[in-house]
N, C-alpha and C positions, 0 to 999 in steps of 0.2 A: 440758959432758959429748958425748962427740960420739955418735951414731947407729951406732954400730956392733951390726949382729944377728950372729946366729950363727945355724947349723946347717942343718936340710931347707925347701929349697922343688923338688918336683916339676917337672918340664921343663912350661914354656906354664903357674907358676905365678910366674913374673917381676912381671905388673902387681900380683899381690897383697903379696908380699915388698917392691914400692917404696911403698905403702898403707902396710904397716906399718914400714917403716922410716921413713916422715916423718914419722908418727901418732911414733915413737922419738925421736926428734927436735927435737918437741914436749915428750916428756917431760922436762920440761929438770930435776923434783924426785922423779924417781923413771928407775924402771923398767916394761917393760911385756914381754906375750911372748904369743905367736899357738899355736894350733894347728890344721888346718882337717885335717880328716877324709874324705877323702871315700870310698863303698862298706867302711870300716871300714879303711883303707891311710892311713895318711897322707900328706898331701901338700906343706902347711906345720911342721913345727914352730923356729920361731923364737921367741928371747926378746934383752933386750938391758938396757941404763941397768942404774940404781943399783936392789939391792934396798931400802937403804939409802941415804942418800942425806947423811945425818949421817959417818957413817964414808965414803963409799965403797962399802965390802961390795959387789961384784957379784950379779949377774939372772944364775940361775944353769937350768941346764933345768926341777932338778927342785926352782925357787923355789915355793914357794906362795904367796897374799896374799887375804887378807879380801876375800872378793867379794861382800859386801854384800847388793842383793836381790837376785841372784842362787840365795843360800840359799835365795825357794822357790818357785825349780821345782826344784831336790836334792830340799827338799822332798815336792817335787808325781810326781815318779819314786819317790817311794818310797810314799805312796798307793796309787800307780797297781802294785805293784808287789802291793804288802797286801789294794787290792781285788782282781788277779789270781786270790791265792790263798785265796782269801772271803773274809779275815781284816776287812773291808771295803768295806758297802757305803753308798754316797756319800748317799742317798736315806732311810736309817735318823738319826734324832733322834739329837745327839750324845746324847745325856742317855742310852738303853741301852747305849755304852761306861763311860762317863761321868758315873755316879747326878747325882755334884752340879753335873754346867752346867744342871740341870733343874731353874734357881730365877729366881726376879727375869723372869720371862716373858721366859726363852727353852727352857724344857722341847718346843717343837718343832720348834727348831734342827737343821734339819736336815745332815753334815757336808760336806756339798756352800757351804754357804754358807760356813764356817769358812774356803774355796781356795779362795771367791769371793768375798768381800771384804764380803759381806751380812751376818752377823753379827753389826754393830752395835759393833761393840766396836774399833774403830780407834784406842780411844786408850784406858789407866786411866783412873776418875776416883777412884785414889787412887794418890797416887805411889809406886813402885816402888824399889827403891835396890840400888847392886848386891852387895849381902848377900844381898838376897831376890834375885835372877839369876843369884848361884852357889847356892845351895841350890833352882833346878827350883821346887818347893811352893809360896814365898811368891805368885809371882808363877801358877799357875796356882790358885792356892787363889782371889787375889784379883779376878785375871780368871772367877770360875763365878759369886763371888758379884755380878755386876754388871751392872745391868740396861744392859737395851740402846742406848745413843748414839739410835738413830729407833726405827721399827719391822723390825724386822726385814726380810725378799724383799722390802722395797719400793723399794729401791734399795739402791747399795753407797756406799763412800770405801774408803779403802786401809789396810787393816791394815800399817804399813807396819814394824813389829819383834811385835806385840802377832799377828797372824799362826803365826806358826816357835812359841809355847808354849800356842794355841788347835790346832791339829792334831796340835798335838809329841805331845800331851799323846795327843788318839787313839788315835799308836802307840802310845806308853807302855802305855797301857790293853789294851790290843790284840794288845800280842807283848809282856808281863813284860819290856821289855827300854829300854835309854833310846834316845829318838830316834837319839845318837851308834853303838848298837853297831847298832841293828835297820839302820840305812844300811848300815854296816861289813857284815852279812849279809846283807842284800839289795842291795845296790847296787854296792859299792865291792869288793867282799872276792876276787871271783871275779876282777874284773877287776885286783887292784892297782893301782887307783886311787889316788891321791897328794888325798887331797879327805875330809874329816871336820867335822864337828858337833862340838863340842869336841875341837883339838889335841894330841897325845899328850903328855908334858912332855920327853923328848926330839928333838924335832922343832921345839918353841917358838923356835928360837933362831935356827932357816934362817926365818922368813914373814918378808917381806916391811915397811919399814915405813911404813906411812900416813902421807903430805901432802896435806894436804884445800884445795881450791879457796878462799878465804873464800868467795867465796856458796853453799858448801853448808852457812854454815854457819847452819840455820832459829833461831837465835833472836836472828840480825842482818835474820832479814828481814821487811820494809816490810808486816808484812801486819794490815786490818785487823778490833780489838779481838773481831768473831767470828771470825775466825780462830786464835785467840788458840790454842785447845785443841789446832789439826794440828803446833804445836812439842809439846804431850807425847805425840804419834804420835812421835816420835821420842827427845826424851828422857828416857818416861815420868814425867817431874816432878821425877827426877833425875838418874836412877841415867847419863842417857850427854848426855857435856856436848853442846852443840848444833853441833859441823862433824861429830859422829862418833868421830871422832879425834881426840887430843892427844899433847903427848909424855909417850908410858907410859902412858895414859886411854884411856879411852873401846875403843874394838872396836885399838889397841893396844897397849893393858895384859895381861900374857902370864894375866893371868889372866881376862881378860870370855875370850883367845883357847881360855883352855884346857875353856874353862861350855862346855853349849850354847844358841847364840844362835838358832835353828833357821830368826830370821824376820831376819837380817841377816848373821850372823857366821860360816856357811862359811868355809873358811879350802880353797887347793885348789892346784892349780895349773893352766896351761891344758892342756897335754897334759893334765891330767885329768878337769875340763870335759868336754873334746871325747868321751876315752872315754865318760864316765857317757852321753854325749848321743846320741854314732853307739849306743851299743850298745841301745839304742828302738827304732830299727827296722827296723839290721841283728845277724844271729849275731853272736857272738864265739865264739871256743874253747870258751869259759864257761858263757855268758848265752847265751839266747834272746831275742828285743823280747820288747818288750810286745808282751802281745794284743791282735787289732786293732779287737773292739770296745767296750775301756779303751779304747787309744787314741781312740777314734773318738768316746767320748759323751764322753771329760776332757778334747776340743779344740774342743767345739762352743759356741761365746758363754754367755757368763756373766752379765756383767759388762761398760759399755759405754757412753760418752753421759758428761755430766753427772753430776757424784759427790755424795753427802749434803751430806758435807762439804769444801766450796772454794769455790773461786771459779769461776763460771761460765761456760759459753762458752767454754771451752776447751780446742782435743785431747787428750783422755782416748790410752789403750790401750787395745787391747782383751783381755779376758778372758779364760780358762778358767774348768773343775775346778783350781785350778792353777797353770795355766802363762799364761804372758802369750803372746797370737797378734800376728799383724802388722796395723797399723794406718798413719795414717797418720801418727800419733806415735810410732811406737817401730817404725817398718817392717824386716822380718829380711830374710834372700833370698831366701823366693816367699812368696803366698800362705796354702800348706800350712804356713809350719815353726812353730815351738811350744818355748818357751823361757822363758828374764828376763830382763834385765838389770839394772843394781844404779848404785847412786851412783857417780860419777866418772867413769863409763867400760867398767864392766866388761858382759861379754855374751857371753851363751851359748844354744848349742839345737839343733835338730834339724831339719833338712829332708829330709820323705819323699818330697821333689818332686826332686831329686839326692842323695839319699844320704847326706846332711853332715850330721856332728857339731860342732859349734863352739865353741871354747871364745877367749877377745881375756877378756885382764886384769891393771889396770896400779894403783902403788901412787904413783900421779903422779894425785890424785883431781880432776879437771876439774870445772870446771861448765856454765854457758852457752858457749852458740858448740865446746865439746868434740867433732866429730868423727870422730873414732882414727876407733870403731867403726864407725860409717853410710861413711866412704869405704873400712876395707877388706871391708863388704862390699860396693856399688857396686861396685869391685874385681873379686872375688870372683863374683856377677852375670854382670861383663861377659865371666868367663874361662867359666864353664861352658856 
């Protein structure tokens, strides 16, 4: 597959485009897209390769794809907007907004701990099925009834998918709307951004088809028995394959794409991600940036270092409240960047220092040794 790209490269940004093109040449099982905005203006807007490697359907500028955990950053932006208008207080117990959550030792867990992976609910102890996911309520009911896996607040472990339902149910309780509707109303609507929690039926056939690297299969990970539970964080005990997506299964399943899976199922274009993240720090004709006090609070480190459940001594990301922060394990553009990455190479963030909004997505989900986004960041850092 030739690594031709289409789109916009502003003067001076050639090195960034070169890094994208080099990464595209390594995306042999699909395509990719990159949008970079500075001061609210696009300086890079590129795409190329196949949206579906099986039939060669070309990637287009408006091709959306599953963004995996970039979803968590988008959900955190939605929560920030609710904090801004006084509908959510991050340090209030979850049970104030969602009374059923206040059982089995979870009565005093604040909303902030849901967003910083400290709630002790990183995987469900009761199996969750695809049917549960499509209905929403069964998933949140099971999590509300579950006792924490560790004493909440003493440490954190990544809530790979449960994050979305836990935070999403708080959104639902305070807005009276589904996460997807609240997101459209408070985040994407005014921007006209092509990003969704729950893809509209008419858009489903435009979604890129994911090709997953073999080493992303959690079922195949050689984990010691005591970490077998970590696999449940991704599979939920049956709802998802260990690979996350197969032929028409998992996140390639149109039913799942149309449902709301806010921990990993947001579908977006690179352009939409850059527009959304830019809008958190740069005014647009229709929106104001996040208030400084809200943002300062939410980018303060909440969780870092070894996870309660997991292999000890490995470099780990730093977490604010819902936002992933710059760290040696997950470098961003600068130490002031905040955003989120996603499985297989996805990356989206804002950088207040350079007033950057950034979105990189690929349906060629690569595993170990994937440096596509890092190479683009290096080039962007040198350019700025």
